[in-house]
C-alpha positions in Angstrom: -72.5 154.1 100.3 -69.8 151.3 101.4 -67.4 152.2 104.3 -64.2 150.2 103.5 -62.6 151.2 107.2 -65.2 150.9 110.1 -64.8 153.7 112.5 -65.1 152.6 116.0 -64.8 153.5 119.3 -63.0 152.9 122.3 -65.8 150.1 122.9 -65.7 148.5 119.4 -69.0 150.4 119.0 -69.1 151.8 114.9 -69.3 156.1 114.7 -70.4 156.0 111.6 -74.2 157.6 111.1 -76.4 155.3 109.4 -78.8 157.9 107.8 -79.9 161.3 109.3 -81.9 162.1 112.3 -85.2 162.9 110.1 -84.7 159.4 108.0 -82.3 157.4 110.3 -81.9 154.4 107.8 -78.6 153.4 105.6 -78.8 151.3 103.0 -76.2 149.8 100.7 -74.0 146.9 99.1 -71.0 145.5 100.5 -68.5 144.2 98.1 -65.9 142.5 101.2 -62.7 142.3 98.9 -62.9 146.6 98.8 -62.5 146.4 102.7 -59.0 147.4 103.8 -58.2 143.8 105.5 -60.9 142.3 103.1 -63.6 141.5 105.5 -65.5 143.6 108.2 -63.8 143.1 111.2 -65.9 143.6 114.7 -67.9 145.7 115.8 -71.6 146.7 117.1 -74.1 149.6 117.0 -77.6 150.6 117.8 -79.1 149.7 114.4 -81.3 147.0 113.9 -79.5 145.1 110.6 -80.4 143.1 107.4 -78.0 141.6 105.2 -79.0 139.5 102.1 -76.2 137.6 100.3 -75.9 139.0 96.5 -72.7 137.2 95.3 -70.2 134.5 96.8 -70.4 132.6 100.1 -69.8 135.0 103.7 -69.2 133.6 106.9 -71.1 136.0 109.6 -70.2 135.9 113.4 -72.6 137.8 115.3 -70.9 136.8 119.0 -70.2 133.4 120.2 -72.3 132.4 116.8 -71.2 131.5 113.6 -73.4 131.3 110.1 -71.9 130.4 106.9 -74.3 131.9 104.1 -74.7 131.5 100.3 -76.0 133.6 97.9 -79.5 134.1 98.2 -79.7 133.8 102.0 -79.8 136.2 104.5 -79.4 137.2 108.2 -80.8 139.4 111.2 -78.4 141.4 113.5 -80.1 142.7 116.4 -79.5 146.3 118.0 -76.1 146.2 120.3 -74.5 142.6 119.7 -70.6 142.2 118.2 -70.6 141.2 114.8 -68.2 140.5 111.6 -68.5 139.6 107.9 -65.7 137.2 106.2 -66.0 136.3 102.9 -65.5 132.1 101.8 -64.2 132.2 98.7 -61.7 134.7 97.1 -63.8 135.6 94.3 -66.6 138.3 94.7 -68.5 138.5 97.9 -71.3 141.0 98.1 -74.5 141.5 100.4 -76.9 144.1 100.5 -76.8 145.6 104.1 -79.5 147.6 105.9 -79.2 149.5 109.4 -81.8 151.1 111.1 -82.3 153.0 114.3 -85.1 151.3 116.1 -86.5 154.9 116.8 -87.5 154.6 113.2 -90.3 152.3 114.1 -91.3 153.0 117.3 -93.9 155.6 116.5 -93.4 157.8 119.0 -91.3 157.7 122.9 -93.6 156.0 125.2 -96.3 154.5 122.2 -98.1 151.7 122.5 -96.4 150.4 119.6 -93.0 151.1 121.2 -93.7 149.5 124.5 -95.1 146.1 123.4 -93.6 145.4 120.0 -90.2 147.0 119.8 -88.7 147.5 122.9 -89.5 143.7 124.0 -87.3 142.1 120.5 -84.7 144.7 120.7 -83.8 144.2 124.3 -84.3 140.8 124.3 -81.0 138.7 125.3 -83.4 135.8 123.6 -82.6 137.1 119.8 -79.0 138.2 118.7 -79.4 137.0 115.6 -81.2 134.2 113.1 -80.7 133.4 109.5 -82.9 134.1 107.0 -83.6 131.1 104.6 -86.1 131.2 100.9 -87.1 127.7 101.5 -89.2 129.4 105.0 -92.3 131.5 103.9 -92.0 134.5 106.0 -88.3 134.7 105.6 -88.6 134.5 102.0 -91.2 137.5 102.3 -88.1 139.3 104.5 -85.8 138.4 101.8 -87.4 139.9 99.2 -88.5 142.6 100.9 -84.9 143.5 101.5 -84.5 143.6 97.5 -87.4 145.5 97.5 -86.0 148.5 100.4 -82.5 148.3 97.7 -84.5 149.5 94.8 -86.2 151.7 96.9 -83.6 153.9 98.3 -81.3 154.3 95.2 -84.4 155.0 92.6 -85.9 157.9 95.5 -89.1 157.8 93.1 -92.1 160.1 94.8 -93.3 159.0 98.0 -89.9 156.2 98.3 -89.4 157.3 102.0 -92.8 156.7 102.6 -92.9 153.3 100.9 -89.5 152.2 102.5 -90.9 153.2 106.3 -94.2 150.8 104.8 -92.0 148.2 103.7 -90.3 148.1 106.8 -92.9 148.1 109.2 -94.1 145.2 107.4 -90.6 143.1 107.8 -90.6 143.5 111.4 -94.6 142.4 111.8 -93.0 139.3 109.8 -90.4 139.1 112.5 -92.6 139.8 115.8 -95.6 137.1 114.2 -92.9 134.3 113.9 -90.2 134.9 116.7 -91.7 134.2 120.1 -89.9 135.3 123.2 -90.3 135.3 126.7 -91.1 138.6 127.5 -91.0 137.6 131.3 -86.8 136.5 131.3 -86.3 139.4 129.5 -83.0 140.9 129.9 -81.9 144.2 128.8 -78.0 143.2 129.7 -76.1 140.7 127.1 -74.2 138.3 127.9 -71.2 137.8 130.4 -68.6 137.0 127.5 -70.3 140.1 125.6 -69.4 142.7 128.4 -66.2 141.4 129.1 -65.2 141.5 125.5 -66.2 144.9 124.8 -64.0 145.5 128.2 -60.9 143.8 126.2 -61.6 145.8 123.1 -61.8 149.1 125.2 -58.3 148.4 126.6 -57.0 147.6 123.4 -58.3 150.6 121.5 -56.7 152.7 124.5 -53.4 151.3 124.4 -52.6 149.9 120.7 -49.7 152.6 120.5 -47.9 151.0 123.5 -46.7 147.8 123.8 -49.6 145.2 125.4 -49.2 142.8 127.9 -51.2 139.9 127.8 -51.6 139.9 131.8 -52.6 143.4 131.7 -55.5 142.6 129.6 -56.5 139.4 131.5 -56.7 141.9 134.9 -59.0 144.0 133.2 -61.6 141.5 132.9 -60.6 139.4 136.0 -59.3 136.0 134.7 -56.2 134.6 134.8 -54.0 135.0 131.1 -55.6 131.0 129.8 -59.3 131.8 130.6 -59.0 135.0 128.8 -57.3 134.2 125.9 -59.6 131.4 125.5 -63.0 134.0 125.8 -61.4 136.0 123.0 -60.5 133.0 120.5 -64.1 131.6 121.3 -65.7 134.9 120.7 -63.4 136.8 118.4 -62.5 133.6 116.1 -59.0 134.7 116.2 -56.1 135.4 118.9 -55.7 138.8 121.3 -52.1 139.5 119.1 -53.9 138.7 115.5 -56.7 141.4 116.8 -54.0 143.9 118.1 -52.2 143.3 114.5 -55.2 144.2 112.6 -56.5 146.9 114.9 -53.2 148.6 114.3 -52.8 148.0 110.8 -56.2 149.7 110.3 -55.2 153.0 112.5 -52.1 153.3 110.6 -54.1 153.7 107.3 -55.5 157.2 108.4 -51.7 157.9 109.0 -50.9 157.0 105.8 -53.4 158.9 104.2 -54.2 161.4 105.6 -50.1 162.8 107.2 -46.7 163.3 105.9 -45.0 161.4 108.5 -42.7 158.6 107.9 -42.8 155.0 107.0 -40.9 154.4 110.3 -42.4 157.3 112.4 -46.0 155.7 111.2 -45.2 152.4 112.7 -43.7 153.7 116.4 -46.8 155.5 116.2 -49.0 152.5 116.0 -47.3 150.1 118.1 -45.2 148.3 115.9 -41.6 147.6 117.6 -39.8 147.8 114.1 -40.8 149.5 110.7 -39.1 146.3 108.7 -41.9 144.5 110.9 -44.4 147.1 110.6 -44.3 146.6 106.5 -44.5 142.8 107.0 -47.6 142.6 108.5 -49.1 145.1 106.6 -48.0 143.8 103.5 -49.1 140.4 104.0 -53.1 142.0 105.7 -53.5 144.2 102.4 -51.1 142.7 99.7 -49.1 145.8 99.2 -46.8 147.4 101.2 -47.2 150.6 103.5 -45.7 153.2 100.4 -47.8 151.6 97.7 -50.8 152.1 99.6 -49.9 155.7 100.4 -49.8 156.3 96.6 -52.7 155.0 95.8 -54.8 156.6 98.7 -52.8 159.6 99.7 -55.0 162.6 100.6 -52.4 165.2 101.5 
């Protein structure tokens, strides 16, 4: 099932459970226009992700990389990497998404499968992501299997869990047979930019309800203000101020849906200087006012 407002912790790690312990995989179709802000905001998770564009055009951002994908193309996103998806067109833009925990294909702790064929690729700083195209045989095979997995997941015929497992193993074999890594140079630690971004996200998420000073953010990663802004814009593709606005709007949505607090109280609770400014930004981001959104979505 698509999640319309991804929940993250202070380090930008998604807190959604993808599947269950016994079957740690989730498969769903994402329709970007149904997300609260019209796109999937920055987050990361331990799960590996495969996506296949089913309609329109979508920009995927993975750390400092940007991929513009058309219908029929796909993408692989490795475990632990920050990523975001934005539509390129106003009409419907959608993609099949497969998230699975690497443990699912690792056999058992300490197995040769885990040590030789899973961990070196999951932990590699050489593979953050790559595009899947139909004109490359092994990539075309993976794209077909993404569609097959989507059908198996929802048809739930006899043996469907086993069939999903076999198909996923086959996809992983396609990758490790065609993507070469230098295991001698593998590092578990990602890039310094990635680490610094997670510190910035953590600071914003802990302080979004208060006035945030750019100098304080820069000090958390030991850079000057200019370098801090450049690093953030280069990787996140928006300014720190724009990101803070989006985050505050997302947090305020929980208050609109789940509390009886007034619009003014919600504005101040989520770091906006005035209720009128909150309403202005909310409508700009969602095309409705906070009151209209509450009337459509209130749960209490």
